[in-house]
N, C-alpha and C positions, 0 to 999 in steps of 0.2 A: 654261272657264266655259260653261254652257249659255246660249245667246243667245235663240233664238226658234224658231218653226216656219217651214217654208217650203212653198210649193206651186208646182210647175211645171205649166203647162197649154199644150196646143195642141189646142183642142177647141171644138166648137159650144157656144154658151151654153144651148142646149136641144135635145132630140131633134128630128130633122127629121120632118115629115109626108110622106106620099107625094107625089111631084111634084118639079118643078125646085127646086134649092137657092136660086135667086136670084129666085123669084117666089112670089106668094101668101103664105101664112103663114110660109113658110120664109125669106123675104127678111130678116126681122128677126133670125133666129138665126145671126148671123155667127160666124166663128171668132175666138177670142181666143188670143193668144200671150202668156203670162204668165211672168215670172221673178222672181228674188229678188235684192235689193240690200242690202248691209250697209256702212254708212259708219262708219269707225273713226278716232278722233282719239287719237293717242298724247299723253297729258297730261304725260309726263316731259320737262322742258325740257333735259335733258342726255344722254339715252340713247336710242339707236335700239332700237325694239322689233321683234322678229321673231315672226311668227305663222304658223299655218296654220289653215284651217277644216276641220271634220269634219262631214260630212252623214250622218245616220243615217236609214235607211228600214226599214220592215218587210219581211221576206223573204216571197216568194211560196211556196206549197207546192211541194215537190220535184216535178219533172216537168211544170211549167207550160209550155204551148206557147211557142215562141220569140217569137211576135208579142205575147203577153200580157206576157212578161218585158220586151220592148222598150218597151212602152207604160206599164208600171207600176213599173219599177225603173230606177235610174240606170245607163246604159251609157256609160262614158267612151270617148274617142277620136274620130278624125275621122269614122268610120262609126257613131258612137254617137248617143245622143239628147240629151245634155246637155254643156255646156261651161262653164268658169269663166274670168273675166277680172278684171283688176286695173287701176284707174285711180289715178294720183298725179301731181300737178303737170302737166308737159307730156306725160306718157306716157298715152295714151288706150287703154283696153281691151286691155292687154297680155295675151295668153293665159296662163293658169295651168294646168299639167297637173293632172289629177284622177286619183288612183290608188285602186284598191280597197284596203280595209283589212280589219279583222276581219269575218268572215261566219259567222253561226250560223243554225240553222233559224228563229230568231225575228227577227233583224235583220241588216242589212249596213251597213258604214261605208265612206265614201269620203273621202279626204283630199286637199286641195290641196297643191301644193308650197309651200315657205316663201315668204313675202313680208315686206317690211320697211316700217315707218313711222318716219321720222326724228323727232327731238325736236319736239314740238308740231305734227307733220304729220298731215294728214287724208288718208286713202285710202278708196277704194271698191272693194269686191269683189262680184262677182255670180255667180250660178248661173242659166244661161239655157237654154232649149231650143236644141238645135243645129240651126238652120235651114240650116247648111251641108250637112246631109244632107237631100236633097229628100224622102225618105220620111217624115221627121218631120212636115212640113207636109201632104204628100199623105194620110197616114193620118188626120190630124186626130183622134187618139185618145190623145194623151199626157196622163197624169194621175199625177203623182208627188208625194207628201207625206212630210214627215219633220221632223226637228229639226236645229238647227245649233249647233255648239260652236266657240268661239274658244280656241285653245290656243297658248301660247308655244312657240317652237322653239329648240333648241340651234344655235349657229353655229360652235362651236370646241371643241377638246378641253379648253381651260381652263374653258369653261362646263359641260361634262359633268362635270368634276371638282369645280368650285366651286358649281355650280348657277346658276340664273337667278332673280333676285328678282322678286317680284310687281310688276306694273305697272298703273297706272291708265289707263283709257281712257274715252272718251265714245262711246257707240254709238247708232246709229239704223238700224233695220231696216225695209225697205219691200218691198211687192209692187208691181210695175209691169207693166202689160199694154197691148197694142195690139189693138183690134178691126179685123179685116181686111175690106176690101171683098170682096163675094162674087165679083167679077170678078178678084180678085188670085190668082195672077199672070196677066197677060194679055200676049200678044204683039201686040195690036192697037194701033197708034200713035194718039195723040190721045185715048184713053179717059181720062176723068177719074175717078179712084178716090177713095173716101171712107174715111178712117181715123180712128179715135177712140182716145183714150188714157185709161187709168185708173191711178191710183196711190193707195195708202193705207199708213199706218204700221202696223207689227205690234207687238203688246205684247212687251216684253222679259221674259224669265223672271225677272229680278231685280226688275222693277218700277221700275228706276231707269235714267236715261240715263248717269249716271256709274257705272262699274263697275271692279272690280279683277280682272285676269286672274291666275290662280293662278301661284305660283312653280314652278320646276322643281327637283327635288332634285339634289344632287351625289352623288358616290360616295365611299366611305371608302377612303383609301389608308393602309395600315398604316405606322407608323414603328417601326423596329426599333432596339433598343439597340446601342451600338457593339460590345459583346462578342459579340453574336449575328452581326452583319455580318462581324466579323473571323473568326469561326469558319466562316462560309459561304465566305469568300474562301480559306480554307485547305483546304476540302474541295470539289472541283469537282463530285462526284456529288451532294452535299447541296445545293449551289448550284443545280444543274439541277433537282432535285426541288422546291426552294422556288420556282423560277421558274415551273414548270408549275402548282404549286398556286396561285400568285398570279394567273396567267392565268385559271385556272378560276374563281376567286373574282371576278375583275373581270368576266368574261363574265356571271356570275350577277347581279352588280349592274347591269350595263349592259342586260340583257335588257328590263326594264320601261321603260327610257328610250329605246329605239330608235324608238318611235313618234314622239317629238318631234324626232328628227333628220331634218329634211326638206331636200331639195336646193333650191337657189336659182339661178334663171337670172340671169346678170349683168345683163340688161336690167330686172330687177325691183328692183334696188338703188335706194334713195331717192337723189334728187339731193343734191349737197352743199349744206349749209345756207349 
């Protein structure tokens, strides 16, 4: 389901005038570090829900300079410009891997790995600028916007065959930011730094806090009559040809489902109820 827009920023709140960044008219134009937070409550009282987030951004023109790509597109990884995290119960900001998905000349998609919300459990997932990479803050020019989708994920072969039913959730999307002191970071001991916070709710695409995340389809497994299976058993060559045809057909049916098969780090499992 389509959830909301998002905006990542590491940027001055206004263009700087000539002169020092921490004096005169520039003193008020501090840097803001801004990220996206999505709070999800699984409203099912008896079933754990498994999800992943998909972030979609517009593609830059082919041949764009690397510094422009770094500041305007999501670049995952430790040396990238963005990171995702997951909070639930006593687990605080557990990292979630972010992987590239579909890419076209018009848009690019990035998917988190799978995360779980137990029955009636509330989790928080975030997309933040990667300040673990010093160049993100030093460049102070990160500006990425796009949309967010919440999608259920398969967790077993049984679910791939039988499908996954739709599930009800309660959603709240927010932008949160921190205004940095112009002296930050500083190596001078005893310097008192001034930080300010901002946060505001984002409109949900559905217009409602309570939403239903779409079901995932299963695949069709053919059931053969007894006479047919008996004939196959008596002809090994025919049996092998039927097996190959079945594999081809299964691969064709599984192809559109693979997007929803996401890995899950064991530490992202919900605690036992």
